[in-house]
C-alpha positions in Angstrom: 187.5 91.6 146.0 183.8 93.0 146.5 184.1 92.8 150.3 187.6 93.9 150.6 186.4 97.1 148.5 183.6 97.4 150.7 185.9 97.4 153.9 188.3 100.2 152.4 185.1 102.2 151.5 183.6 101.9 155.4 186.5 102.8 156.7 186.9 106.1 155.0 182.9 106.6 155.5 183.5 105.9 159.1 186.4 108.3 159.3 184.3 111.3 157.8 181.1 110.1 159.4 182.8 110.7 162.9 184.0 114.1 161.4 180.9 115.1 160.3 178.6 114.1 163.2 181.3 116.0 165.8 180.7 118.9 163.8 177.0 118.9 163.6 176.8 118.5 167.3 178.4 121.2 168.0 176.1 123.6 165.9 177.0 126.8 164.4 180.4 128.0 164.2 181.5 131.5 162.7 183.0 131.1 159.3 180.0 131.5 156.9 179.1 135.1 155.8 175.4 134.8 157.0 176.0 132.9 160.4 176.3 136.8 162.6 173.1 137.7 160.9 169.8 135.9 162.3 168.0 137.5 159.3 170.3 135.8 157.0 170.4 132.4 155.8 173.4 130.4 154.2 172.0 128.4 151.4 174.3 125.8 149.4 172.8 124.0 146.2 174.8 121.6 144.1 174.5 123.6 140.9 176.5 124.6 138.1 176.8 128.3 136.9 173.7 127.8 134.5 171.4 126.4 137.2 172.6 128.7 139.6 171.5 131.6 137.5 167.9 130.2 138.2 168.4 130.0 141.9 169.6 133.1 141.9 166.0 134.6 140.6 164.6 132.3 143.3 165.9 133.7 146.4 165.6 137.3 145.1 162.1 136.5 144.6 161.8 135.1 148.3 163.9 137.8 149.8 161.8 140.4 148.2 158.5 138.8 149.6 160.2 138.2 153.3 162.9 140.6 153.8 165.3 137.4 154.8 168.5 137.8 152.7 170.2 134.7 151.2 174.0 134.3 151.5 174.2 131.6 148.4 176.5 129.6 147.7 176.3 127.2 144.1 178.7 124.5 145.1 179.9 121.7 142.5 182.1 119.4 144.4 179.3 119.4 147.2 180.1 116.4 149.7 183.8 117.4 149.5 183.2 121.2 150.5 180.7 119.9 153.3 182.9 117.6 154.6 185.6 120.6 155.1 182.8 122.8 156.5 181.7 120.4 158.7 185.3 120.0 160.2 185.2 123.9 161.3 181.9 123.0 162.8 180.0 125.4 160.2 177.5 124.0 158.3 175.1 126.0 156.1 171.9 126.6 157.3 170.0 125.5 154.0 171.3 122.8 151.4 169.1 121.5 148.7 170.6 118.3 147.1 169.8 115.0 145.9 167.0 113.0 147.8 169.1 109.9 147.8 171.8 111.5 150.0 169.2 111.9 153.0 170.5 108.7 154.2 173.8 109.5 154.6 173.5 112.9 155.4 170.9 111.8 158.5 173.2 108.8 159.5 176.1 111.4 159.9 174.2 114.0 162.1 173.9 116.6 159.5 170.6 117.3 159.6 168.0 118.7 162.0 164.5 116.8 161.8 161.4 118.7 160.5 157.9 118.0 161.3 156.2 118.3 157.8 153.1 120.2 159.2 155.3 123.1 160.3 156.1 124.0 156.8 153.2 126.6 155.1 151.9 124.8 152.2 153.0 121.2 153.2 149.6 119.7 152.2 150.1 120.5 148.8 152.9 117.7 148.9 151.6 114.5 148.1 152.2 111.4 150.8 154.1 109.9 148.3 156.4 112.8 147.3 156.6 113.3 151.6 157.6 109.6 152.2 161.0 110.1 150.3 162.2 112.5 153.5 161.4 110.1 156.2 164.3 108.3 158.1 165.1 105.0 159.7 163.3 106.8 163.1 160.3 107.7 161.4 161.3 111.2 161.3 161.2 113.8 158.2 164.7 114.8 157.4 163.8 117.2 154.5 161.3 118.9 152.5 160.6 118.0 148.8 161.3 120.5 146.3 161.6 119.0 142.9 161.1 115.6 141.0 161.6 114.0 138.2 161.6 110.4 136.4 163.3 108.9 133.6 161.6 108.8 130.1 162.9 107.5 126.7 164.7 110.5 124.3 164.2 109.1 121.0 164.6 110.6 117.4 161.5 111.0 115.6 162.9 111.7 112.1 164.9 108.5 112.3 161.9 106.5 113.2 160.1 108.1 110.1 163.2 107.5 107.7 163.0 103.9 109.1 159.6 103.3 108.9 159.3 102.5 112.7 157.5 103.4 115.7 158.9 104.6 119.1 158.9 101.2 121.6 156.9 100.2 124.0 158.1 96.9 125.2 161.8 95.9 125.8 161.8 93.7 122.6 160.8 96.6 120.5 163.6 98.8 121.9 166.1 96.3 120.8 164.5 96.1 117.4 164.8 99.7 117.3 168.1 100.2 118.5 169.4 97.6 116.0 167.6 99.2 113.0 169.1 102.7 114.1 172.9 101.1 114.3 172.6 99.4 110.6 170.0 101.2 108.7 171.7 104.8 108.2 168.9 106.6 109.8 171.0 110.0 109.5 171.4 109.3 105.6 175.1 109.8 105.3 175.8 106.6 104.0 178.2 105.6 106.6 177.7 103.0 109.3 178.1 105.8 111.9 174.9 105.7 114.2 174.4 103.8 117.2 170.9 102.5 118.7 171.0 104.2 122.3 172.9 106.0 124.9 174.4 104.3 127.8 176.0 105.6 130.9 177.6 102.4 132.2 180.5 103.1 134.0 180.9 102.2 137.4 182.2 105.8 138.5 179.8 107.2 141.2 177.0 104.1 140.7 176.1 105.2 137.0 175.7 101.8 136.1 173.0 101.0 138.9 171.4 104.6 138.4 170.9 103.6 134.8 170.2 100.1 135.2 167.9 100.7 138.0 164.6 100.8 135.9 165.5 98.0 134.0 165.5 96.1 136.9 162.7 97.4 138.3 160.7 96.3 134.8 162.2 92.9 135.0 160.6 92.4 138.5 163.6 92.4 140.4 164.6 94.8 143.7 168.3 95.7 144.8 167.4 96.1 148.4 163.7 95.4 149.8 162.2 96.1 153.6 162.2 92.9 155.6 158.9 93.7 157.4 160.8 94.4 160.7 162.4 97.5 160.4 165.5 96.3 158.5 166.3 95.5 154.9 167.6 92.5 153.1 169.7 92.4 149.6 167.6 91.1 146.6 169.8 91.1 143.6 170.3 87.1 143.6 166.7 86.8 142.9 165.4 84.8 139.5 164.0 88.3 138.2 167.4 89.8 138.9 169.4 87.2 136.8 167.3 87.3 134.1 167.1 91.3 133.6 170.3 91.7 134.2 171.4 88.5 131.8 168.8 90.2 129.0 170.6 93.7 129.3 174.4 91.4 129.0 173.3 89.4 126.1 171.3 91.9 123.9 172.9 95.4 124.6 176.3 94.4 125.9 177.2 91.2 124.3 174.9 91.2 120.9 175.2 92.8 117.8 177.4 95.8 117.3 176.6 99.3 117.7 173.4 98.5 119.8 175.0 101.0 122.5 177.5 103.8 121.9 181.2 103.1 122.1 182.6 103.3 125.2 179.2 103.0 127.2 180.7 100.7 130.0 183.3 103.7 131.1 180.7 106.5 130.1 179.2 108.9 132.4 176.6 111.4 132.0 179.1 114.2 131.0 180.5 112.2 128.6 177.3 110.5 127.1 177.1 113.0 124.8 175.8 111.1 121.5 172.3 111.9 121.6 173.2 115.4 121.1 176.2 114.7 119.1 173.5 113.2 116.4 174.6 109.4 116.5 172.7 108.3 118.6 168.7 107.2 118.8 167.5 106.7 121.9 168.4 107.7 125.4 166.4 106.6 129.0 167.5 109.7 131.1 166.1 112.8 132.9 163.6 115.7 131.8 166.9 118.1 132.7 168.0 117.0 129.3 165.1 118.3 127.3 166.5 122.0 127.4 170.1 120.2 126.0 168.3 118.3 123.6 166.0 121.4 122.4 169.1 123.1 121.2 171.2 120.5 119.7 169.9 118.0 118.4 166.9 120.1 118.0 163.4 120.2 119.6 161.9 119.0 115.9 164.2 116.1 115.9 163.5 114.0 118.7 160.3 113.5 121.0 159.8 112.3 124.7 157.9 108.8 125.4 157.2 107.0 128.4 159.8 104.1 128.9 159.2 100.8 127.1 157.7 97.8 129.6 159.8 95.1 130.5 158.1 91.8 131.9 157.0 93.4 135.0 155.9 96.8 133.8 157.3 100.3 132.9 158.3 101.4 136.4 161.4 103.9 136.0 163.9 105.3 138.6 162.3 108.6 140.2 164.8 111.1 141.9 165.0 114.8 142.5 166.1 117.1 145.3 164.9 118.0 148.8 165.6 121.2 150.9 167.8 120.1 154.0 168.5 121.8 157.3 171.8 122.1 158.5 171.8 120.5 162.3 172.3 124.2 163.5 170.3 126.1 166.0 169.0 129.6 166.2 167.1 130.6 162.6 164.8 127.6 162.1 161.9 130.3 161.4 163.6 131.7 158.7 164.5 128.1 157.6 160.5 127.0 157.5 160.0 130.6 155.5 162.1 129.5 153.2 161.2 125.8 152.7 157.6 127.3 152.3 158.3 129.8 149.7 160.1 126.8 147.7 157.6 124.4 147.7 155.1 127.2 147.1 153.2 128.0 143.5 155.0 130.9 142.8 158.6 129.8 143.9 158.2 126.4 141.9 156.9 128.5 138.9 160.0 130.5 139.1 162.2 127.8 139.6 160.5 126.0 136.6 160.8 128.7 134.1 163.9 129.3 132.1 165.5 132.8 131.2 168.1 133.3 128.8 168.5 130.1 128.3 169.4 129.0 131.6 168.5 125.5 133.2 165.3 125.3 135.3 165.9 123.6 138.7 162.4 122.6 139.4 161.6 119.4 137.1 158.4 118.0 138.1 156.7 120.4 140.6 156.3 118.7 144.3 153.2 121.2 144.5 150.1 119.2 143.5 148.3 122.3 142.4 150.9 122.4 139.7 151.0 120.9 136.2 154.3 121.1 134.8 153.3 120.7 131.3 150.8 124.0 131.7 153.4 125.7 133.7 156.0 125.3 130.8 153.5 125.4 127.9 155.0 122.2 126.8 153.1 118.8 126.7 156.6 116.9 126.7 156.4 117.2 130.2 153.0 115.8 130.9 155.1 112.3 129.8 157.3 112.8 132.6 154.9 114.0 135.1 152.7 110.8 134.2 155.7 108.7 134.7 156.5 110.4 138.0 153.1 109.9 139.2 152.2 106.7 138.2 155.2 104.5 137.2 158.2 105.6 139.1 160.1 104.2 142.3 163.0 106.0 144.3 166.1 104.5 145.6 165.2 103.4 149.2 165.9 107.2 150.9 166.2 106.0 154.6 169.4 103.9 154.4 172.3 105.7 153.2 172.4 103.9 149.5 175.5 105.3 148.5 177.6 102.6 149.5 174.7 100.1 147.9 174.4 102.2 144.7 178.1 101.8 144.4 178.5 98.5 144.8 175.9 97.4 142.6 176.9 99.6 140.0 180.7 98.0 140.3 179.2 94.4 140.1 176.7 95.6 137.0 179.7 96.9 135.2 181.9 93.6 135.8 179.2 91.6 134.2 178.5 93.7 131.7 182.1 94.2 130.7 182.7 90.3 130.6 180.4 88.7 128.4 181.8 85.3 129.3 181.0 86.2 132.9 178.3 83.9 134.9 175.5 86.4 135.7 173.8 84.1 138.6 177.0 83.8 140.6 178.0 87.3 140.0 174.6 88.6 141.4 175.2 86.2 144.4 178.4 87.7 145.2 176.7 91.1 145.0 174.4 90.4 147.2 176.7 89.2 149.6 178.4 92.4 149.4 175.0 94.1 149.8 174.5 92.4 153.1 177.6 93.4 154.4 176.4 97.1 153.6 173.2 96.5 155.2 175.1 94.8 158.2 177.6 98.0 158.4 174.6 100.0 158.9 172.5 97.5 161.3 170.0 97.4 159.0 170.3 93.8 158.0 168.0 91.9 160.7 
């Protein structure tokens, strides 16, 4: 079943990749509004209107400073529209999108390589952050723009009501979740509260996105470098079996209401139980801080470091990079925009909320800035410390999208069927991941 699913997806990916590579190799066409003006950059971000308003302020400041105009296009269905533009042989000049997409974009020929020291201010970005822009061939294919790491959002008023403290270990997390589910922490006399929020759907890889932190805390890896320039799958390890078994037995197949109903079909857009006020914990990204400050309210929850598993407290880190489309003629303007975006000025604007709009830089990539000081909010020091000291990113050089999706499919199936055998399920996943790596010529 897994191998047939992988073959179907591969056929689709090859078709799209071939289309996009041809488009990228042909360079710029004439479809974009800014393509005829050498002093105008067409810039895409994956944004809804809320975050787009923040980007508007960033780009206005850049134009005022440099005179370079921005034809800004916030795009929600980013990859679908990017494929459409590739088919017309007309890519955007600059794109800001997820770090985890770099391997996919680079393998399809969508990106120009970037020399890090050609970007003014490059030395204010740490080596760890720059490393997430390096492709299989050792070249940089993006400029870091924003980073984030998962932390635990927890109802401190519920903790106080039940005489509990924020958990620091997996076992304590389970104990608190059970107490939240059964102890009537909201005081309404009804059994209508849940321990934690889990976006555990297989859709778009959510189960792997959420579960990765637990895998790493359990000492497991999804894939790992083989020491010879390739990768090998690692989801059949004893550590992976133990971690996945703990999650299945305790969160999904144990006591009722430890996680919210429908957790295994939930994605982040509909996993709203924390802000709805009926779930007490959520391991999630800091972009939710603005949302949760409004509901359930800043005074009702706190941000704490993720509880540690048997192997530590590493959490998933991700973020966005600035990518230069594989087209020619505007390299100077592109470098100027990237330099502004990573500068203290550009980062501060992007980290600041005006009229309640969502900031688009979470943890600054500029090492001279402190997120907590910029925002005057000590909670952001928890997030920044998690990124700097206890975080891991999905491998960015491979095309990680199929790997994440296959991992999510497998985890979701294991968690859904409580009678499933974890060891055999992960062995099957490992075989599928071997095929994913072989497809990319990365299984040596």
